[in-house]
TIGU-887454 format. One record per residue (C-alpha): residue number from 0; x, y, z. Coordinates in pm, whole numbers. Example, Ala and Ser with C-alpha at 12.3 -4.5 7.8 and 13.67 -1.06 7.14 Angstrom:
! residues 2
0:1230:-450:780
1:1367:-106:714
***
This chain:
! residues 303
0:-356:-6417:10446
1:-472:-6721:10647
2:-349:-6559:10967
3:-545:-6243:10891
4:-865:-6439:10827
5:-815:-6632:11151
6:-768:-6312:11353
7:-1077:-6153:11196
8:-1279:-6466:11275
9:-1155:-6466:11635
10:-1245:-6100:11674
11:-1603:-6175:11565
12:-1629:-6478:11796
13:-1497:-6297:12102
14:-1709:-5992:12024
15:-2021:-6210:12025
16:-1916:-6391:12346
17:-1839:-6075:12540
18:-2146:-5895:12408
19:-2366:-6185:12517
20:-2180:-6233:12846
21:-2221:-5870:12948
22:-2600:-5913:12935
23:-2634:-6276:13049
24:-2389:-6300:13340
25:-2572:-6049:13564
26:-2877:-6276:13543
27:-2682:-6558:13712
28:-2651:-6600:14087
29:-2283:-6538:14160
30:-2324:-6492:14539
31:-2006:-6320:14664
32:-1872:-6268:14311
33:-2159:-6030:14237
34:-1907:-5762:14335
35:-1774:-5787:13977
36:-1874:-5494:13761
37:-1959:-5682:13440
38:-1965:-5371:13219
39:-1622:-5259:13343
40:-1482:-5611:13307
41:-1618:-5626:12951
42:-1446:-5297:12872
43:-1109:-5418:13001
44:-1136:-5754:12825
45:-1239:-5584:12501
46:-943:-5346:12514
47:-700:-5631:12578
48:-841:-5865:12311
49:-857:-5601:12038
50:-500:-5487:12109
51:-389:-5851:12106
52:-545:-5908:11762
53:-385:-5587:11635
54:-37:-5680:11761
55:-63:-6025:11603
56:-201:-5904:11270
57:112:-5721:11142
58:-112:-5563:10879
59:-291:-5227:10883
60:-602:-5345:10698
61:-639:-5662:10906
62:-602:-5462:11227
63:-868:-5209:11127
64:-1102:-5484:11006
65:-1064:-5687:11326
66:-1134:-5380:11541
67:-1445:-5275:11349
68:-1588:-5628:11329
69:-1529:-5682:11700
70:-1729:-5368:11784
71:-2003:-5460:11535
72:-2036:-5817:11666
73:-2024:-5697:12028
74:-2319:-5464:11967
75:-2495:-5678:11707
76:-2549:-5978:11935
77:-2732:-5753:12181
78:-2974:-5646:11910
79:-3008:-5996:11769
80:-3098:-6146:12108
81:-3314:-5840:12187
82:-3131:-5739:12499
83:-3155:-5380:12374
84:-3333:-5177:12112
85:-3135:-4978:11858
86:-3207:-4661:12054
87:-3121:-4790:12402
88:-2809:-4968:12281
89:-2616:-4645:12224
90:-2629:-4500:12572
91:-2373:-4250:12699
92:-2174:-4523:12874
93:-2173:-4732:12557
94:-2050:-4438:12349
95:-1763:-4383:12593
96:-1687:-4756:12576
97:-1670:-4750:12196
98:-1475:-4423:12192
99:-1201:-4560:12419
100:-1186:-4888:12228
101:-1165:-4732:11882
102:-929:-4449:11978
103:-657:-4662:12138
104:-701:-4933:11875
105:-640:-4685:11592
106:-343:-4534:11777
107:-188:-4878:11824
108:-251:-4973:11460
109:-84:-4654:11332
110:218:-4685:11561
111:273:-5052:11478
112:222:-5015:11103
113:459:-4719:11071
114:727:-4874:11291
115:711:-5223:11143
116:701:-5095:10787
117:1022:-4895:10828
118:1201:-5178:11011
119:1097:-5431:10743
120:1210:-5206:10454
121:1549:-5134:10615
122:1608:-5464:10794
123:1979:-5487:10709
124:2055:-5127:10803
125:1850:-5152:11122
126:2045:-5460:11233
127:2368:-5262:11196
128:2254:-4966:11406
129:2043:-5156:11659
130:2288:-5088:11941
131:2284:-4716:11873
132:1902:-4695:11875
133:1849:-4744:12246
134:1553:-4593:12428
135:1627:-4397:12742
136:1495:-4561:13059
137:1399:-4224:13207
138:1068:-4218:13021
139:932:-4548:13160
140:1024:-4460:13519
141:888:-4104:13502
142:556:-4202:13349
143:514:-4497:13586
144:552:-4270:13888
145:324:-4015:13725
146:54:-4282:13681
147:69:-4368:14052
148:35:-4001:14138
149:-265:-3958:13910
150:-445:-4256:14066
151:-390:-4121:14417
152:-502:-3769:14324
153:-812:-3906:14151
154:-920:-4088:14468
155:-876:-3770:14674
156:-1075:-3564:14424
157:-1353:-3821:14415
158:-1371:-3874:14791
159:-1377:-3506:14881
160:-1600:-3401:14590
161:-1345:-3138:14493
162:-1407:-3184:14121
163:-1726:-3273:13937
164:-1701:-3454:13605
165:-1954:-3437:13320
166:-2238:-3687:13353
167:-2112:-3955:13107
168:-1769:-3974:13273
169:-1659:-4106:13610
170:-1324:-4101:13786
171:-1246:-4463:13707
172:-1282:-4401:13335
173:-1055:-4097:13371
174:-792:-4320:13536
175:-825:-4571:13250
176:-782:-4302:12982
177:-489:-4124:13149
178:-310:-4449:13231
179:-345:-4564:12870
180:-196:-4237:12745
181:91:-4264:12993
182:158:-4620:12878
183:191:-4494:12520
184:440:-4223:12618
185:643:-4460:12835
186:772:-4635:12517
187:826:-4957:12709
188:605:-5264:12751
189:726:-5349:13102
190:660:-4998:13222
191:327:-5006:13038
192:222:-5318:13228
193:311:-5168:13565
194:133:-4843:13478
195:-190:-5027:13399
196:-165:-5274:13685
197:-86:-5034:13969
198:-303:-4744:13851
199:-620:-4956:13872
200:-507:-5140:14187
201:-422:-4819:14374
202:-749:-4657:14268
203:-966:-4940:14404
204:-753:-4997:14715
205:-745:-4630:14819
206:-1115:-4591:14745
207:-1199:-4884:14972
208:-963:-4757:15245
209:-1127:-4414:15235
210:-1475:-4569:15260
211:-1371:-4795:15552
212:-1193:-4524:15746
213:-850:-4675:15666
214:-928:-4992:15861
215:-671:-5209:15686
216:-723:-5514:15908
217:-1094:-5549:15828
218:-1025:-5521:15456
219:-752:-5786:15468
220:-970:-6028:15668
221:-1322:-5981:15533
222:-1272:-5864:15176
223:-1060:-6130:15009
224:-1308:-6154:14721
225:-1272:-5781:14668
226:-894:-5813:14642
227:-926:-6106:14401
228:-1155:-5906:14172
229:-929:-5600:14187
230:-624:-5810:14102
231:-814:-5952:13806
232:-906:-5604:13685
233:-548:-5485:13730
234:-393:-5782:13548
235:-620:-5750:13243
236:-570:-5374:13218
237:-197:-5420:13271
238:-184:-5655:12971
239:-367:-5394:12764
240:-124:-5116:12859
241:165:-5358:12799
242:54:-5393:12436
243:16:-5015:12409
244:369:-4964:12542
245:499:-5223:12297
246:335:-5043:12004
247:490:-4710:12101
248:829:-4872:12162
249:837:-5020:11812
250:741:-4683:11667
251:1009:-4495:11864
252:1267:-4762:11784
253:1205:-4713:11411
254:1255:-4336:11450
255:1580:-4383:11642
256:1703:-4631:11381
257:1622:-4385:11105
258:1826:-4113:11274
259:2117:-4350:11338
260:2117:-4463:10974
261:2114:-4103:10851
262:2403:-4013:11082
263:2609:-4306:10954
264:2545:-4204:10595
265:2653:-3846:10660
266:2972:-3969:10830
267:3058:-4194:10533
268:2993:-3919:10282
269:3196:-3659:10474
270:3506:-3884:10513
271:3667:-3972:10172
272:3820:-4314:10105
273:4188:-4404:10102
274:4217:-4367:9724
275:4062:-4021:9729
276:4290:-3916:10013
277:4597:-4048:9824
278:4500:-3866:9503
279:4434:-3550:9698
280:4785:-3567:9851
281:4946:-3615:9509
282:4764:-3323:9354
283:4841:-3098:9647
284:5217:-3179:9666
285:5422:-2939:9436
286:5661:-3080:9172
287:6029:-3037:9268
288:6217:-2760:9073
289:6472:-2863:8809
290:6830:-2743:8874
291:7009:-2526:8611
292:7317:-2755:8583
293:7102:-3057:8516
294:6910:-2866:8249
295:7231:-2755:8073
296:7377:-3106:8071
297:7058:-3244:7927
298:7063:-2981:7645
299:7433:-3042:7561
300:7381:-3415:7543
301:7088:-3356:7315
302:7303:-3154:7074
***
């Protein structure tokens, strides 16, 4: 209970800090670091922090409460300090921000609660079949490569104006959404981290190369701040997708354990014990016939 209250309190505190920072930091003079997109950085930090609170909560109600209170405090501080009015606060970008945050938070809460609940209720049985409930490594590798492909295709579509997205969306948000979904279906936290890290890094790197005519030397020499910011984005988003991959792995592990336990039970029920086998042999073996001479001798002795 104390841990849940602490996590809820932290979610409110960080919601207030990030909500205030998103509005206050652009007013500061950051010179070269003005390249940082504060709204995008706030989105990535919010996704990571909320998923971190959810993974530490180990409780469905605490996870939901922490997520909702984080969103409320994040928006409430903007109204309280009069950075926005109630009407201007819910812009299209803000709605997309809240939609991504709430959707992946709820998905993570459901996956973790279902998986942990089954593992906790069948702890002894799960420990016996843990070796049999292994997750295939094909999924993490396939979805990692697929994430790299999506990032590269997105840059090509954006640079050549082949595809136009609806006004609230942009290609970077599409990369964030698709990479998060791929991290869930990878069922592995390591693969989830690499999906998030390299999808964002490749998107920004290829976009800058396309804009600079693929002049790699000028980017490496004159744009070190750009690389630092991109690495920061990639690391934070990679930690978020790591937690998503961990949630899906726990959920899939509980399903595999359930199947392994059911298979063991069916094997035990189908194969009878030694006593039952011995009794079955005795009942099946016919009694030996009695010879006529032995029967006559027994009758004469009786008389």
